[in-house]
C-alpha positions in Angstrom: 57.7 134.7 105.7 55.6 132.0 107.2 55.9 128.9 104.9 54.2 125.5 105.1 56.4 122.9 103.6 55.2 119.5 102.3 57.7 117.1 103.9 58.1 113.5 102.7 61.2 112.7 104.7 63.2 112.4 101.4 66.3 114.2 100.3 64.5 116.9 98.3 62.1 118.1 100.9 64.7 117.8 103.7 67.2 120.0 101.8 64.3 122.4 101.0 63.5 122.6 104.7 67.0 123.7 105.6 67.3 125.9 102.6 64.1 127.8 103.6 65.3 128.1 107.2 68.6 129.5 105.9 66.7 132.1 104.0 64.9 133.2 107.1 61.5 131.5 106.6 59.3 130.6 109.5 58.6 127.0 108.5 56.0 124.5 109.5 56.1 121.0 108.1 53.2 118.9 106.8 53.4 115.2 105.9 50.6 113.4 104.0 49.7 109.8 104.6 47.9 109.0 101.3 48.1 105.2 101.7 51.6 104.9 100.2 53.5 101.6 100.5 56.5 103.5 101.8 54.7 105.4 104.7 58.0 104.7 106.5 59.0 108.1 105.0 56.7 109.9 107.4 58.7 108.6 110.4 61.8 110.1 108.7 60.0 113.4 108.2 59.1 113.5 111.9 62.6 112.9 113.0 64.0 115.5 110.6 61.5 118.1 111.8 62.5 117.4 115.4 66.2 117.7 114.5 65.5 121.1 112.8 63.1 122.1 115.7 60.2 123.0 113.4 56.5 122.1 114.0 55.4 119.1 112.0 52.0 117.4 111.5 50.7 114.5 109.5 47.3 114.5 107.8 45.7 111.2 107.2 44.3 110.7 103.7 45.2 107.0 103.7 41.8 105.9 102.3 42.9 107.5 99.0 44.7 104.2 98.3 41.3 102.7 97.4 40.8 105.3 94.7 44.3 106.1 93.4 45.0 102.7 91.9 47.0 101.3 89.0 50.4 102.2 90.3 53.1 100.7 92.6 52.7 103.1 95.5 49.0 102.9 96.4 48.0 100.1 94.1 49.0 96.4 93.6 51.7 96.8 91.0 55.3 95.8 92.1 57.8 98.5 92.7 59.9 98.8 89.5 63.7 98.4 89.8 66.4 100.1 87.7 67.3 103.6 86.6 64.8 106.4 87.5 64.5 107.6 83.9 63.3 104.3 82.6 59.8 104.1 81.3 58.9 101.5 83.9 59.2 104.2 86.6 55.9 105.6 85.4 54.4 102.8 87.4 55.3 104.9 90.5 53.0 107.8 89.4 50.2 108.2 91.9 47.4 110.0 89.9 47.1 113.7 90.8 49.1 113.2 94.0 50.8 116.5 94.2 47.6 118.5 93.3 45.8 116.7 96.1 48.6 117.3 98.6 49.1 120.9 97.5 45.3 121.6 97.8 45.3 120.3 101.4 48.5 122.3 102.2 47.1 125.5 100.6 43.9 125.2 102.5 45.8 124.7 105.7 48.1 127.7 104.9 45.0 129.9 104.3 43.5 128.9 107.6 46.8 129.5 109.4 47.3 132.8 107.6 50.7 131.6 106.3 52.2 133.4 103.3 53.4 130.4 101.2 53.4 126.7 100.6 56.5 125.0 99.4 57.3 121.6 97.8 60.5 120.2 96.5 59.8 119.2 92.8 63.1 119.1 90.9 64.2 118.9 87.3 64.8 115.1 87.4 61.1 114.6 88.2 59.8 116.3 85.0 60.2 113.2 82.7 58.3 110.8 85.1 55.9 113.0 87.1 53.5 115.3 85.3 52.7 117.2 88.5 56.3 118.3 88.9 56.5 120.0 85.5 57.0 123.8 85.3 53.6 124.1 83.6 51.9 122.4 86.5 53.7 124.5 89.0 52.7 127.7 87.2 49.1 126.6 87.1 49.1 125.8 90.8 50.7 129.2 91.6 47.8 130.9 89.9 45.3 128.7 91.7 46.9 129.3 95.1 46.7 133.1 94.5 43.0 132.9 93.5 41.5 130.2 95.6 40.9 132.5 98.6 41.0 136.2 99.5 44.2 135.4 101.5 46.7 134.9 98.7 49.2 132.0 99.1 52.4 131.9 97.2 53.8 128.6 95.9 57.6 128.1 96.4 59.5 125.5 94.4 63.2 126.1 95.2 64.5 123.2 93.2 62.3 123.2 90.1 65.3 123.6 87.8 67.8 121.7 89.9 69.1 118.2 89.5 69.2 115.7 92.3 73.0 116.0 92.5 72.7 119.8 92.8 70.2 119.3 95.7 72.6 116.9 97.4 75.4 119.5 97.0 73.2 122.2 98.6 72.3 119.8 101.4 76.0 119.2 102.0 76.6 122.9 102.2 73.8 123.2 104.7 75.2 120.2 106.7 71.8 118.5 106.7 71.4 115.0 108.4 71.3 112.9 105.3 71.3 109.8 107.4 67.8 110.7 108.7 66.3 110.9 105.2 64.3 108.2 103.5 63.9 107.6 99.8 63.1 103.9 99.2 59.7 103.1 97.7 59.6 99.7 99.2 59.5 101.0 102.8 61.4 98.2 104.4 63.8 98.4 107.3 66.7 99.5 105.1 66.9 101.1 101.7 66.6 98.3 99.1 69.1 100.0 96.7 67.3 98.5 93.7 64.1 100.6 93.2 64.3 103.7 90.9 64.5 106.2 93.8 67.2 104.3 95.6 69.3 104.1 92.4 68.7 107.8 91.8 69.7 108.6 95.4 73.0 106.7 95.0 73.7 108.3 91.7 73.0 111.8 93.1 75.5 111.3 96.0 78.1 110.0 93.5 77.7 112.8 91.0 77.7 115.4 93.8 80.9 113.8 95.2 79.3 113.7 98.7 79.6 110.7 101.0 76.4 108.6 101.1 75.6 107.6 104.7 72.6 105.5 103.7 72.3 101.9 105.0 71.5 99.7 102.0 70.9 95.9 102.0 73.9 93.8 101.0 72.0 92.5 98.0 71.3 96.0 96.8 75.0 96.8 96.9 75.6 94.0 94.4 72.8 95.2 92.2 74.1 98.7 92.2 77.6 97.5 91.1 76.0 95.4 88.4 74.3 98.4 86.8 77.6 100.4 86.9 76.2 103.6 88.4 
């Protein structure tokens, strides 16, 4: 099956890539620059695609940052710190982001005559991100099947999986965790303080898998302070 995978360079989409390859999919990667503060993630996605020897492209929608405001990723709000499930993490929600990216990916898949589009929404996202909920996925599946005469399937391999379960699967697949990027601040190293960094550390810990990530020294102190 020819599958177009939305790749962010993070843990989830990277494990999804190797999971799809293990299942025999012919995968092509697509990264989206939507004006995100942490566009550093796209460099990671490129490196991962090269490692896996799959084609990878980036589409530039960076002007969206002027329209998708009121959040910490494309707007002026500071990146919240703390546990991922805290209400403050809703500041990281980019309005309609996944629908926009999936629409672009589905259009590309139709033009390329691919069979499916995949993205790595997981169970831990449901509380914070409305466009990762099962109801949203089901609606997008129907839209992908109806938007063109060439039907596109929507694959979400981790929709009911926790972050720790994804890390366990990645460990089984021997993925290069050290190449992945999660931090929402997009600096030289993972900050270790933002919600997605804390979630990343917790996932490795719960999965009992060694975390190869380089975090700043200050972030290590922070992580110990919150006792995760």
